[in-house]
N, C-alpha and C positions, 0 to 999 in steps of 0.2 A: 156682583159677586164673581161672575165669570171673568170680568176684566181684572179683578184683583188676583184670581188664581193664574190668569194668563201672564199678568205682570210678574208675579212671583216665579212662575216657570221660566220666563225669559231671563230674569235676574239669576236664577240658579244655573241655567245653561251658560250664561256669560261668566259667572264665577268659576264654573268648572273648566271652561276653556282657558281662562286666565291662569288657573292653577297649573294646567297641563303645559302651557307656554312657558311659565316660570321654571317648571321642572326641566323642560328641554334646554332652557338657557343655562341653568345651573350645571348641567352635565358637561357641556363643552368647557365651561369656565373651570370646573374642577380638573378636567383633563389638561387644560392649558397650564394651570398652576402646578400640576404634577410634572409636566414637561419642563417648566421653568426650574423647579427644584432639582430635577434630575440633571439639567444642563449645568446648573450652578455647582452641584456636587462633582460633576465630571471636570468642570473647569478648575475647581479647587484641587481635585486629585492630580490634575495635569500641571499645576504650578511646580516649578523646580524647588528642591529643598534649599534652604539657606546655607550658603557656604561660609565656614568660619573665617574671621577676618585675617588670621595669620595665613590660612590657606590661600585666600584671595591675593594677599600681598606677595606670597611666594610665587603664585601663578603669574602675576604681573611682572615680577622680577625676572622670571625666566623668559617671558614673552618680550621684554624690553632688551634682551641680549645680556647674557651673564657677564660679558667683559666690561661693557660700559656701565652697567648698573652696579657691578662690584666696585668700580672706581668711585661712583657717586656715593655709595654706601660708605666706602672708606673715608671719603671727605666728611661725611656726617659723623662718623664715629670719632675720628681724630679731632674734628672741630668741637664736638661736644665734650671730649675729654679735656681739651684746653680750656673750654668755657667753665667746666666744673672746677678745674684746678684754680682758675682765677677767682671764681666766686668764693671758694673756700679760703683762699689767701686773703681776699679783701674782707671776708667776714671775721677772720682772726686778727686783721689789722685794725679793726674798729676799737676805739678807746673812748672811755668817758672822760673827755678832756677837762670838763669842769671839776669833776671829782679829783682828777690827777693834779690839776693846778692848785686846788684847795689843800691837798696833801703836801705838795711841794712848799707852798707858802707856810704851812704849819711846821714842816720839817726845817725850813730855813730859820724860823723863829726859835725853835727848840734846840736843833743840833747843827745848824750851819749848812755849809755846802756839802759836806760828806753825807749827812743825813738825807738831804735832798737827792743826791746822786744815788743813794741806796734805794730810795723810793722809786726812782725812774728805772733802775735796773730790775726791780721786782715787778714791773708793769710791762705787759706785752704791747706790741704795736710799733709802727714807725714813729709816732709822735713821741713815745717814751724814749726811743733810741736817739732821736734828735736832741731831746732834753738832756739825755745822759752825756752826749758829746759837748753840749753847752756847759754843763757843770764841770766836766773834766777840764775844759779849757779855762774855766773860771778858777778851778783849784790850782792850775799851773801858773796863775798870776796874770793871765791875759786880760786886756781891757774889754770893756763891754762892746766896743766897736769890732774887735777881733772875734769875740764870742758871737756877735750877730752875723758876721761874715761866715763863720763856720756853720752856724745854724742854717743860713741860706743855702750853703753848699750841700750839706747833708739833706736838706729838704728836697733839693733837686734830685739827689740820688734816690731818696725814698719814693719820689713821684715816678722816677723811671722804673723802679722795681715794681711799682703797682701797675704800670702799663706794659710790663713784660708779657710776651707771647700774644699780644693783641694783633701784631702784624701777621702772625700765622693764622689767626682766626679770620682776619680780613682776606687772607690769601685763599682759604678754603671757601669763603663766601663767593669769591670771584671764580674759582675753579669749578665749583659744582654746576652752575648753569652753563658754563663753557663746555663741560663734558656732555651735558644734556644736549646742547646744540650740535656738538660733534656727532653724537648719536643720531640726531635728526638728519644731518647731512648723509650719514652712512645709510640710514633707513631709506632715504630718498634714492640713493644710488642703487640699493637693493631693489627698490620698486621699479626703477627704469631698467635694470638688468632683467627682471622678471618679464617686463613688457617686451623687451627685445627678444628674449628666448621664446616666449609664447606667441609673439607676433600679434598680440591682441591687447586692447586697452580696457578690458572689462574690470569692474570693481574687484572681482575675486582675485585677479592677478596682482593688482596694486595694493590690496588691503594689508598684506603681510608687512611690506616695507613701511607703509604709512603708520601701521600700528607701532612698530619699533620706534619710529621717529617721534611719535607723540608721547609714548611712555617714557622714553629717556628725557625728553624735554620737561615733562611734568615732574619726574624724579629730581632732576637738577634744580628746578625752581623751588620745589618743596624744601630741599636741603638748604638752599640759600636763604629762604625766608626764616627757617628755624634758627639758623646760625646768626642771622642778622638781628633777630629779637634778643638773643643772648648777648650779642656784641654790644648793642645799644644799652642793655641793662648794666653790663660791666662798665661801660664808659660813664654812665650816670653815677655808679658807685665810686669810681675813681675820682670823678669831679667833686662829689660830696666829701670824700676823704681829704682831697687836696685843699678844699676851702676850709674844712675843719682844722687841718694841720696848720695852715697859714694863720688862722684866727688864734689858735692856741699858741703859736710862736710869738705873735704880737703880745699876747697876755703874759707870756713868760718873760719877755724883755721888760715889760712894765714892772713885774715882780722883782726882777734883778736890779732894775734902777732904784726901786724903793729900798732893796736890801743894801745896795752899795751906798745909798745916801745916809744910812744910819751911822 
């Protein structure tokens, strides 16, 4: 019996000691957790507020040098204006050639050359303008060979009109990065001037000029990339319209051959 009581007493003492040790371990852990939460809160409070995008762009524009960055932005604005003008022009130049050819063939059957000419005049786009010239030549009594030559000539003029102002867009694509690189050179010159004045080559002295150099370069490259994307899109539209115009012209000549053969 004594052994049992002694055993129970020892077990009780061990359990009590273990409980005290666990309580002592929990107290520092709680303190550590509180300190971690406090540090996290302080770090969150110390984070800078998010700057609006337009404000950040304005800041970079000023840091890059108002003179060169203004020229780069001018290239972007003028280039985008020309791109939008070309895109609108090409959009209005699109014509449903299959529908137009079907109307012309029906007009030739019912009303002759005059009716077909009126159909072309009431349709917008360079294809309809070329067809109008063809029917005017046909109405004047010219042969199909002469009509075909006039169609080819007016087709070349229409293609040139679709490619108008593309050379200016390519010019702005070339100028924008060149202005950026010019700003880079000037930024490097400013950096070396600062080194010469300070007599020290520490990063703080060089940072201002290097920052101007990098910002102008990035600005010029971004403008060139944007304009290049629009330029390639416009070229693809011109190519598509040219192919459509040539195909429609061939179909028109086939219709005129059938009409003359009757």
